[in-house]
SERO-4910 file (N, C-alpha, C, O; in steps of 0.05 Angstrom, whole numbers):
BEGIN
 pado doro    nc1    nc2    nc3   cac1   cac2   cac3    cc1    cc2    cc3    oc1    oc2    oc3
  Met    A    -33   1413   1435    -41   1418   1407    -66   1436   1406    -78   1440   1427
  Glu    A    -72   1445   1382    -95   1463   1379   -121   1448   1382   -132   1447   1404
  Thr    A   -132   1437   1360   -155   1420   1362   -145   1391   1360   -128   1384   1343
  Val    A   -155   1374   1377   -145   1346   1379   -165   1327   1367   -189   1328   1373
  His    A   -155   1309   1350   -172   1289   1337   -160   1261   1343   -136   1257   1337
  Ala    A   -175   1243   1353   -166   1216   1358   -164   1200   1332   -181   1204   1314
  Ala    A   -144   1183   1330   -139   1169   1305   -127   1142   1310   -114   1137   1331
  Thr    A   -130   1123   1291   -118   1097   1293   -100   1093   1269   -107   1099   1246
  Ile    A    -76   1083   1273    -58   1076   1251    -69   1052   1236    -76   1032   1247
  Thr    A    -70   1055   1209    -81   1034   1192    -59   1021   1176    -60    997   1170
  Thr    A    -39   1036   1167    -17   1026   1150      9   1038   1158     10   1061   1167
  Val    A     30   1023   1154     58   1033   1158     74   1023   1134     77    999   1130
  Glu    A     85   1042   1119     99   1034   1094    127   1048   1093    129   1072   1098
  Gln    A    147   1032   1088    174   1043   1084    176   1054   1056    176   1039   1037
  Val    A    177   1081   1053    178   1094   1027    205   1093   1015    209   1086    992
  Thr    A    225   1102   1031    253   1101   1023    269   1091   1047    257   1083   1067
  Ala    A    295   1092   1045    312   1081   1067    306   1094   1094    307   1080   1114
  His    A    300   1120   1094    296   1134   1119    269   1149   1120    266   1167   1136
  Met    A    250   1141   1104    224   1154   1104    202   1134   1107    200   1114   1092
  Val    A    184   1139   1127    161   1121   1132    135   1136   1128    132   1159   1136
  Arg    A    117   1123   1113     90   1134   1109     71   1120   1128     69   1095   1127
  Val    A     56   1135   1144     37   1125   1163      9   1133   1155      3   1157   1152
  Gly    A     -9   1113   1152    -37   1119   1147    -53   1120   1172    -49   1104   1190
  Leu    A    -71   1140   1174    -87   1144   1198   -117   1144   1191   -125   1157   1172
  Arg    A   -133   1131   1207   -162   1132   1205   -172   1149   1228   -167   1141   1252
  Leu    A   -186   1170   1222   -196   1188   1243   -221   1177   1255   -238   1166   1241
  Asp    A   -225   1180   1281   -249   1171   1294   -273   1186   1283   -295   1175   1279
  Asp    A   -269   1212   1278   -290   1229   1267   -279   1245   1243   -271   1268   1246
  Pro    A   -278   1232   1219   -265   1245   1196   -277   1272   1189   -263   1290   1180
  Ala    A   -303   1276   1193   -316   1301   1186   -307   1324   1203   -309   1347   1195
  Ala    A   -296   1318   1227   -288   1339   1246   -260   1349   1240   -252   1371   1248
  Trp    A   -244   1333   1225   -216   1342   1219   -216   1361   1196   -229   1356   1175
  Val    A   -202   1383   1199   -202   1404   1178   -175   1405   1164   -154   1410   1177
  Ser    A   -175   1401   1138   -151   1404   1122   -150   1433   1112   -171   1444   1105
  Asp    A   -126   1445   1113   -125   1473   1103   -122   1474   1073   -122   1496   1061
  Gly    A   -119   1451   1060   -119   1451   1030    -93   1456   1016    -91   1453    992
  Thr    A    -72   1464   1031    -47   1469   1018    -31   1443   1014    -34   1424   1030
  Pro    A    -15   1441    993      0   1416    988     22   1411   1007     32   1388   1008
  Asp    A     30   1430   1023     51   1425   1043     39   1425   1071     53   1429   1091
  Glu    A     13   1419   1073      1   1419   1100     14   1399   1118     23   1377   1110
  Cys    A     15   1406   1144     26   1388   1164      8   1387   1188     -9   1405   1192
  Val    A     12   1367   1205     -4   1364   1229     15   1359   1253     37   1349   1250
  His    A      6   1367   1276     19   1359   1301      9   1331   1308    -15   1326   1306
  Val    A     27   1314   1317     20   1286   1323     31   1279   1350     54   1284   1356
  Glu    A     14   1267   1367     24   1258   1393     40   1233   1389     30   1212   1380
  Val    A     65   1234   1397     83   1211   1392     94   1200   1419    113   1184   1419
  Gly    A     82   1208   1441     92   1198   1467    116   1212   1477    130   1202   1494
  Ala    A    122   1236   1466    145   1251   1474    142   1262   1503    121   1272   1510
  Glu    A    163   1259   1519    164   1270   1546    176   1297   1546    176   1311   1567
  Thr    A    188   1306   1524    201   1332   1522    187   1349   1501    177   1338   1481
  Ala    A    188   1375   1504    176   1393   1485    195   1399   1463    220   1397   1466
  Asp    A    185   1407   1439    202   1417   1418    206   1447   1423    199   1458   1443
  Ala    A    219   1460   1403    227   1489   1407    202   1507   1408    204   1529   1418
  Asp    A    179   1497   1399    155   1513   1399    137   1507   1424    115   1517   1426
  Gly    A    148   1490   1442    133   1484   1466    114   1461   1464     98   1457   1482
  His    A    114   1446   1441     96   1424   1437    108   1397   1446    132   1392   1440
  Ser    A     93   1381   1460    102   1353   1464     97   1337   1439    110   1317   1434
  Ala    A     78   1346   1422     73   1333   1396     94   1340   1377    109   1359   1381
  Arg    A     96   1325   1355    115   1332   1333     99   1336   1308     77   1325   1305
  His    A    110   1351   1289     94   1357   1265    106   1343   1240    130   1341   1237
  Tyr    A     87   1334   1223     94   1318   1199     76   1326   1176     54   1335   1179
  Thr    A     87   1322   1152     73   1330   1128     51   1310   1121     55   1286   1123
  Val    A     28   1321   1114      6   1304   1104     12   1299   1074     11   1317   1058
  Ser    A     18   1274   1068     26   1267   1041      3   1260   1023      6   1258    999
  Gly    A    -21   1255   1035    -44   1249   1018    -68   1245   1036    -66   1240   1060
  His    A    -92   1247   1024   -117   1243   1038   -130   1216   1031   -126   1206   1009
  Thr    A   -144   1205   1050   -159   1180   1046   -188   1186   1054   -194   1207   1066
  Pro    A   -207   1168   1047   -235   1173   1053   -241   1178   1083   -259   1194   1090
  Asp    A   -226   1165   1100   -232   1168   1129   -208   1180   1145   -207   1178   1169
  Gly    A   -189   1192   1131   -166   1204   1145   -145   1214   1126   -152   1227   1106
  Phe    A   -120   1208   1132    -98   1218   1115    -73   1201   1119    -72   1185   1138
  Glu    A    -54   1205   1102    -27   1194   1105     -7   1216   1111    -10   1238   1102
  Met    A     12   1209   1127     34   1229   1132     60   1214   1130     62   1190   1132
  Glu    A     82   1230   1127    108   1218   1124    127   1228   1146    127   1252   1152
  Val    A    143   1210   1156    161   1216   1178    190   1208   1169    195   1186   1161
  Phe    A    208   1228   1170    236   1223   1164    250   1212   1188    249   1225   1210
  Leu    A    263   1190   1186    275   1176   1209    304   1186   1213    323   1172   1204
  His    A    307   1209   1225    334   1218   1231    338   1220   1261    323   1232   1275
  Gly    A    359   1206   1270    365   1206   1299    347   1187   1314    333   1170   1303
  Asp    A    347   1191   1340    332   1173   1359    313   1190   1376    307   1182   1398
  Gly    A    303   1212   1364    284   1228   1379    257   1214   1381    253   1192   1370
  Pro    A    238   1226   1396    213   1213   1401    197   1209   1375    182   1189   1373
  Gly    A    198   1227   1356    184   1224   1331    194   1200   1315    178   1184   1305
  Ala    A    220   1199   1311    232   1177   1296    227   1150   1309    221   1130   1296
  Thr    A    230   1150   1336    225   1125   1351    196   1116   1348    191   1092   1344
  Trp    A    178   1135   1349    149   1129   1346    144   1117   1319    130   1096   1316
  Ala    A    155   1129   1298    150   1119   1270    163   1092   1266    151   1075   1252
  Arg    A    186   1087   1277    199   1061   1274    183   1039   1287    183   1016   1277
  Thr    A    169   1045   1308    155   1024   1323    125   1024   1318    110   1007   1329
  Ala    A    115   1043   1301     86   1045   1296     76   1020   1283     89   1009   1265
  Arg    A     52   1011   1291     40    987   1280     10    993   1276     -2   1008   1291
  Pro    A     -2    980   1255    -31    983   1252    -46    976   1278    -40    956   1291
  Gly    A    -66    992   1284    -81    988   1309    -72   1007   1331    -87   1011   1350
  Asp    A    -48   1018   1330    -38   1037   1350    -56   1062   1349    -66   1069   1328
  Arg    A    -59   1075   1372    -75   1099   1374    -57   1123   1378    -35   1122   1389
  Thr    A    -67   1146   1368    -53   1172   1372    -73   1194   1369    -97   1190   1366
  Glu    A    -64   1219   1371    -80   1243   1368    -66   1262   1349    -42   1264   1349
  Val    A    -82   1276   1333    -71   1295   1313    -86   1321   1314   -108   1323   1325
  Ser    A    -74   1342   1303    -86   1368   1302    -98   1372   1274    -94   1356   1256
  Asp    A   -113   1394   1271   -120   1403   1244    -94   1411   1230    -73   1414   1243
  Ser    A    -95   1413   1204    -70   1418   1189    -65   1448   1185    -84   1465   1186
  Lys    A    -40   1454   1178    -33   1481   1171    -11   1479   1150      7   1463   1152
  Gly    A    -13   1495   1129      7   1496   1108     16   1524   1101      6   1543   1112
  Tyr    A     36   1526   1083     49   1551   1078     51   1558   1048     55   1581   1041
  Tyr    A     48   1538   1031     53   1541   1002     30   1557    990      7   1548    990
  Glu    A     36   1581    980     16   1598    968     29   1615    946     42   1635    951
  Val    A     25   1607    921     37   1621    898     20   1645    892     -4   1643    887
  Pro    A     33   1669    891     17   1693    885     10   1695    855     24   1683    839
  Asp    A    -10   1710    849    -18   1714    821      6   1726    805     20   1744    815
  Gly    A      9   1716    781     30   1727    764     58   1716    769     77   1725    756
  Ala    A     61   1697    787     87   1686    793     98   1670    770     82   1658    755
  Gly    A    124   1669    767    137   1654    746    143   1626    755    126   1611    764
  Val    A    168   1618    752    177   1591    759    174   1587    789    180   1605    805
  Arg    A    165   1564    797    164   1556    825    190   1543    833    197   1522    822
  Val    A    204   1554    852    230   1544    861    226   1530    888    220   1544    908
  Leu    A    228   1504    888    224   1489    913    251   1479    923    266   1466    908
  Val    A    257   1484    948    284   1478    959    280   1466    987    266   1477   1003
  Gly    A    293   1443    992    291   1432   1019    310   1409   1023    323   1399   1005
  Asp    A    311   1401   1049    326   1377   1055    308   1353   1056    285   1355   1046
  Ala    A    316   1331   1067    300   1306   1066    273   1309   1080    254   1297   1071
  Thr    A    272   1326   1100    246   1329   1114    226   1344   1097    202   1341   1101
  Ala    A    235   1358   1077    217   1373   1059    207   1356   1035    189   1364   1020
  Leu    A    219   1333   1031    214   1317   1007    184   1308   1005    173   1309    983
  Pro    A    171   1300   1027    142   1294   1024    125   1317   1014    108   1314    998
  Ala    A    131   1341   1024    116   1365   1015    123   1371    986    105   1377    970
  Ile    A    148   1369    979    156   1375    951    142   1355    932    133   1362    911
  Ala    A    142   1329    941    129   1309    924    100   1315    920     89   1311    898
  Arg    A     86   1324    941     58   1330    938     53   1355    922     34   1356    906
  Val    A     69   1376    926     66   1400    909     68   1393    880     51   1402    864
  Leu    A     88   1377    872     91   1369    845     69   1351    835     59   1354    812
  Ala    A     59   1333    852     38   1315    844     12   1330    838     -4   1321    821
  Glu    A      8   1352    852    -17   1367    849    -14   1391    830    -33   1405    825
  Ala    A     10   1394    818     14   1416    800      0   1412    773     -6   1389    765
  Thr    A     -4   1433    759    -17   1432    733      3   1433    710     26   1440    715
  Ala    A     -5   1426    686     13   1424    663     25   1451    655     45   1451    642
  Asp    A     13   1473    663     23   1499    655     43   1511    675     52   1533    671
  Glu    A     49   1496    696     69   1506    716     97   1496    709    100   1474    698
  Val    A    117   1511    718    145   1504    714    159   1505    741    155   1524    756
  Phe    A    174   1484    747    187   1482    773    218   1478    770    227   1465    751
  His    A    232   1490    789    261   1484    792    263   1474    821    257   1489    840
  Val    A    272   1449    825    272   1436    851    301   1429    859    316   1418    844
  Val    A    308   1436    884    333   1428    895    328   1413    921    315   1424    939
  Val    A    337   1388    923    334   1372    947    361   1362    956    375   1350    940
  Glu    A    368   1367    981    393   1356    992    387   1332   1010    370   1334   1028
  Leu    A    401   1311   1006    398   1286   1021    425   1278   1034    446   1284   1023
  Ser    A    423   1264   1056    448   1253   1068    454   1226   1056    477   1216   1058
  Asp    A    434   1214   1043    437   1188   1031    420   1187   1006    396   1191   1007
  Met    A    432   1182    983    417   1181    958    396   1159    957    380   1157    938
  Ala    A    398   1141    976    377   1120    978    350   1131    985    330   1118    983
  Asp    A    349   1157    993    324   1170   1000    312   1185    976    291   1197    978
  Ala    A    327   1186    953    316   1198    929    292   1181    919    292   1157    923
  Arg    A    273   1194    906    250   1180    896    240   1193    871    247   1215    865
  Asp    A    223   1179    856    210   1190    833    191   1212    842    178   1210    863
  Leu    A    190   1234    827    173   1257    834    154   1262    810    158   1282    795
  Pro    A    134   1246    806    116   1249    783    101   1275    784     92   1284    805
  Thr    A     97   1288    761     82   1313    759     73   1318    731     86   1309    711
  Ala    A     51   1332    728     42   1341    702     57   1366    693     56   1373    669
  Ala    A     70   1379    711     84   1404    705    111   1398    692    120   1375    690
  Thr    A    125   1419    684    152   1417    674    170   1421    698    169   1442    711
  Ala    A    187   1402    705    203   1404    729    232   1396    725    237   1375    713
  Thr    A    250   1412    735    279   1405    736    285   1397    765    281   1413    783
  Ile    A    296   1373    768    302   1363    795    332   1362    799    346   1348    784
  Asp    A    342   1375    820    371   1376    826    375   1363    853    368   1375    874
  Trp    A    387   1339    853    392   1325    878    421   1333    888    439   1332    872
  Arg    A    424   1339    913    449   1346    925    455   1328    949    437   1323    965
  Leu    A    479   1318    952    487   1301    974    500   1319    995    523   1326    993
  Ala    A    484   1327   1015    494   1347   1035    474   1349   1057    453   1337   1057
  Gly    A    481   1366   1077    462   1374   1097    450   1352   1115    463   1332   1119
  Asn    A    426   1358   1124    411   1339   1141    424   1331   1167    421   1309   1177
  Gly    A    440   1349   1177    454   1344   1202    478   1327   1200    492   1322   1220
  Met    A    484   1317   1176    507   1299   1172    530   1314   1159    554   1308   1164
  Arg    A    524   1333   1141    544   1349   1127    535   1378   1128    512   1383   1136
  Ala    A    552   1396   1119    543   1424   1116    522   1426   1095    523   1412   1074
  Ser    A    502   1443   1100    481   1446   1080    491   1463   1056    508   1480   1059
  Val    A    481   1457   1032    488   1472   1008    464   1486    997    465   1497    975
  Leu    A    442   1487   1012    417   1498   1001    420   1528    995    411   1538    974
  Lys    A    432   1543   1013    436   1571   1009    454   1576    984    448   1593    968
  Asp    A    475   1560    981    492   1563    958    477   1556    932    481   1569    912
  Ala    A    461   1536    934    445   1527    910    427   1550    901    423   1554    877
  Leu    A    415   1563    920    398   1586    913    414   1610    902    406   1623    884
  Ala    A    438   1614    914    455   1636    905    463   1632    876    466   1651    861
  Glu    A    465   1606    867    472   1600    839    450   1610    820    455   1613    796
  Leu    A    426   1614    830    403   1622    813    399   1652    814    380   1663    802
  Ala    A    417   1667    827    413   1695    833    409   1712    807    393   1730    806
  Asp    A    425   1705    787    424   1721    762    403   1711    742    400   1722    720
  Gly    A    389   1690    750    369   1679    732    342   1677    745    327   1697    745
  Leu    A    335   1654    755    308   1650    767    303   1667    791    280   1673    797
  Leu    A    324   1675    806    320   1691    830    324   1721    825    325   1736    845
  Ala    A    328   1730    801    328   1758    796    300   1769    800    281   1756    792
  Pro    A    297   1792    814    270   1802    820    252   1803    795    228   1799    797
  Ala    A    263   1809    772    247   1811    748    235   1784    739    215   1784    724
  Ala    A    247   1762    748    237   1736    740    211   1729    754    195   1712    744
  Ala    A    205   1742    777    180   1738    792    176   1709    800    153   1700    802
  Ser    A    197   1695    804    195   1667    813    182   1667    842    185   1686    857
  Tyr    A    170   1644    848    160   1640    875    178   1619    888    182   1597    877
  Val    A    189   1626    911    209   1608    924    197   1597    950    188   1612    968
  Trp    A    197   1571    952    188   1557    977    211   1541    987    223   1525    972
  Val    A    218   1545   1012    241   1531   1024    233   1519   1051    219   1532   1067
  Ala    A    240   1494   1056    236   1481   1081    260   1464   1088    269   1447   1073
  Cys    A    272   1470   1112    297   1456   1119    302   1461   1149    284   1469   1164
  Glu    A    327   1457   1158    335   1462   1185    331   1492   1192    335   1509   1175
  Ala    A    323   1497   1217    314   1524   1224    335   1546   1219    328   1566   1207
  Lys    A    360   1542   1228    380   1564   1224    387   1567   1195    391   1589   1186
  Glu    A    387   1545   1180    392   1547   1151    369   1563   1138    374   1579   1120
  Ser    A    345   1558   1147    322   1571   1135    324   1601   1140    317   1618   1123
  Arg    A    333   1609   1164    335   1637   1170    356   1651   1154    353   1674   1145
  Ala    A    379   1637   1149    400   1649   1133    391   1652   1104    397   1672   1091
  Ile    A    375   1633   1094    365   1635   1067    345   1658   1065    345   1673   1045
  Arg    A    328   1662   1085    309   1684   1085    324   1710   1083    316   1728   1067
  Gln    A    345   1714   1098    360   1739   1098    372   1744   1070    372   1766   1061
  Met    A    382   1723   1058    394   1726   1031    373   1734   1011    378   1752    995
  Leu    A    350   1721   1011    329   1727    991    319   1756    995    314   1770    975
  Arg    A    316   1764   1019    304   1791   1024    325   1813   1022    319   1833   1009
  Arg    A    348   1809   1035    367   1831   1036    386   1832   1012    390   1853   1000
  Glu    A    397   1809   1004    417   1808    983    404   1808    955    414   1821    937
  Leu    A    383   1792    952    370   1789    926    346   1807    922    337   1811    899
  Gly    A    336   1818    943    314   1838    941    288   1827    932    272   1841    919
  Leu    A    282   1802    938    257   1790    930    234   1801    948    238   1805    972
  Pro    A    211   1806    936    188   1816    952    179   1794    971    181   1770    964
  Leu    A    168   1802    994    159   1782   1014    138   1764   1004    135   1741   1013
  Thr    A    122   1773    985    100   1757    974    110   1734    957     95   1716    950
  His    A    135   1735    949    145   1715    930    164   1695    942    178   1680    928
  Phe    A    164   1693    968    178   1670    981    165   1663   1007    153   1680   1021
  Arg    A    168   1638   1014    158   1628   1040    179   1608   1050    185   1588   1037
  Ile    A    190   1615   1073    212   1600   1084    203   1587   1111    192   1601   1128
  Val    A    207   1561   1114    198   1547   1137    221   1531   1150    234   1516   1136
  Gly    A    225   1534   1176    244   1518   1190    230   1493   1201    213   1494   1218
  Tyr    A    237   1470   1189    223   1445   1196    234   1431   1221    220   1417   1235
  Trp    A    260   1436   1227    272   1422   1250    297   1438   1259    306   1456   1246
  His    A    307   1431   1283    330   1444   1295    353   1425   1297    351   1403   1309
  Phe    A    376   1433   1286    400   1416   1290    408   1414   1319    416   1393   1329
  Asp    A    406   1437   1333    413   1438   1362    388   1446   1377    385   1469   1386
  Leu    A    369   1427   1379    344   1432   1393    348   1440   1422    334   1457   1432
  Ala    A    367   1428   1435    372   1434   1463    379   1463   1467    370   1476   1486
  His    A    395   1474   1448    403   1503   1450    378   1520   1446    375   1540   1461
  Ala    A    362   1514   1426    338   1530   1420    319   1531   1445    308   1552   1451
  Ile    A    316   1508   1457    298   1507   1481    311   1522   1504    297   1536   1519
  Arg    A    337   1519   1507    351   1532   1530    349   1563   1527    345   1576   1547
  Val    A    352   1573   1503    350   1602   1499    323   1612   1508    321   1633   1520
  Trp    A    302   1597   1500    275   1606   1508    271   1603   1538    260   1622   1550
  Glu    A    280   1582   1550    275   1578   1579    290   1598   1595    281   1605   1617
  Glu    A    313   1607   1586    329   1626   1601    321   1655   1596    331   1673   1609
  Ala    A    303   1660   1577    294   1687   1571    276   1697   1593    262   1681   1606
  Ser    A    277   1723   1598    260   1735   1619    231   1735   1609    226   1732   1585
  Glu    A    213   1738   1628    185   1739   1620    179   1764   1603    162   1763   1586
  Thr    A    194   1785   1607    191   1809   1591    199   1803   1562    186   1811   1543
  Thr    A    222   1789   1559    232   1782   1532    212   1764   1518    206   1767   1494
  Lys    A    201   1744   1532    182   1726   1520    157   1741   1511    146   1735   1490
  Ala    A    148   1760   1528    124   1776   1520    130   1793   1496    112   1796   1479
  Glu    A    154   1804   1494    161   1820   1470    161   1803   1446    152   1811   1424
  Tyr    A    172   1779   1448    173   1760   1426    145   1753   1416    140   1754   1392
  Met    A    128   1746   1435    101   1739   1427     86   1762   1414     69   1757   1396
  Ala    A     91   1786   1423     78   1810   1412     86   1815   1383     71   1827   1368
  Leu    A    110   1806   1375    120   1811   1348    104   1794   1328    102   1802   1305
  Trp    A     93   1771   1336     79   1753   1317     50   1762   1317     34   1755   1334
  Arg    A     42   1777   1296     16   1788   1294     -1   1775   1272      9   1769   1250
  Asp    A    -26   1770   1279    -44   1756   1260    -52   1773   1237    -62   1763   1216
  Asp    A    -48   1800   1239    -56   1817   1217    -34   1821   1197    -37   1837   1178
  Arg    A    -12   1806   1200     10   1807   1180     15   1778   1171      8   1759   1184
  Thr    A     27   1776   1147     36   1750   1137     59   1740   1154     72   1756   1167
  Asp    A     65   1714   1153     88   1703   1168    114   1717   1160    130   1723   1177
  Glu    A    118   1721   1134    143   1733   1125    145   1762   1133    167   1772   1139
  Glu    A    122   1776   1135    123   1803   1146    131   1802   1176    146   1819   1185
  Asn    A    120   1783   1190    128   1781   1218    158   1775   1222    170   1785   1240
  Trp    A    169   1759   1203    197   1752   1205    216   1776   1202    239   1775   1211
  Val    A    207   1797   1189    224   1821   1185    233   1831   1213    256   1839   1216
  Glu    A    214   1831   1232    221   1840   1259    231   1817   1277    247   1822   1295
  Leu    A    221   1794   1272    227   1771   1289    256   1763   1287    268   1756   1307
  Glu    A    268   1763   1263    295   1754   1259    315   1770   1276    331   1757   1290
  Pro    A    316   1797   1274    335   1811   1291    330   1807   1321    349   1807   1337
  Phe    A    305   1803   1328    299   1798   1357    310   1771   1366    321   1769   1388
  Leu    A    308   1750   1349    319   1724   1356    349   1725   1357    362   1713   1375
  Gln    A    362   1740   1339    391   1743   1340    399   1757   1366    419   1749   1378
  Lys    A    384   1777   1375    390   1790   1400    387   1771   1424    402   1773   1444
  Met    A    368   1752   1422    364   1732   1443    386   1711   1444    391   1698   1464
  Gly    A    401   1709   1421    421   1689   1419    411   1663   1407    424   1642   1409
  Ala    A    387   1664   1395    375   1639   1384    387   1633   1356    379   1614   1344
***
């Protein structure tokens, strides 16, 4: 992880059928840095013996709220991976380590309707975005769940339309791209100037990015697409491990700090396709 902060679990709460909220008290709260975005996430040491697709043994989760001496985060319990296993067995008093946070949600000046789209893993971030929204904002939200028992109230001062879909999440085919395509002649017309935030399975997120940029012609400043998890993590890791050192170096060089993430993805996407990722 980047910067490491020791923490103690203080609370464990079952939010919905497959979502657990874990409260953490930081040993040194003043040293932990929040990036301030409503979709901020942290890397968390969960005792994993295997790395994720980004090379981390830690796993990343959404910060759902702040407390005086730490924060709360939410973990979606899908499968039997190290993160889900850790959250199922977490108890107050357990120790762990976390990173500083990083988020992606950034509405540009002059943006219209905020379009939030995601699967169950995105629900904590969507809930916080809405909870922190102001009365003058308007949202169109699409969330796909594998089980409607994971639906929850999404209180907000803003005007919000919530569209629940039963699909995706590794259990069924995702409908998120189709749901966005349904908005092509309205909220996603370039003239509407909507801001689109999407978080879901990695390959689905990449397909959605291509549609927004190439087919719908949205400017890069008006969407932010994030791959939260991999349906076939083993394949993603294998592609990277089998790549030559030259290919890895070329990949790393494409991600430049002087460009936005979405600008980087313009070159990164065709490169990943060439790698077979």
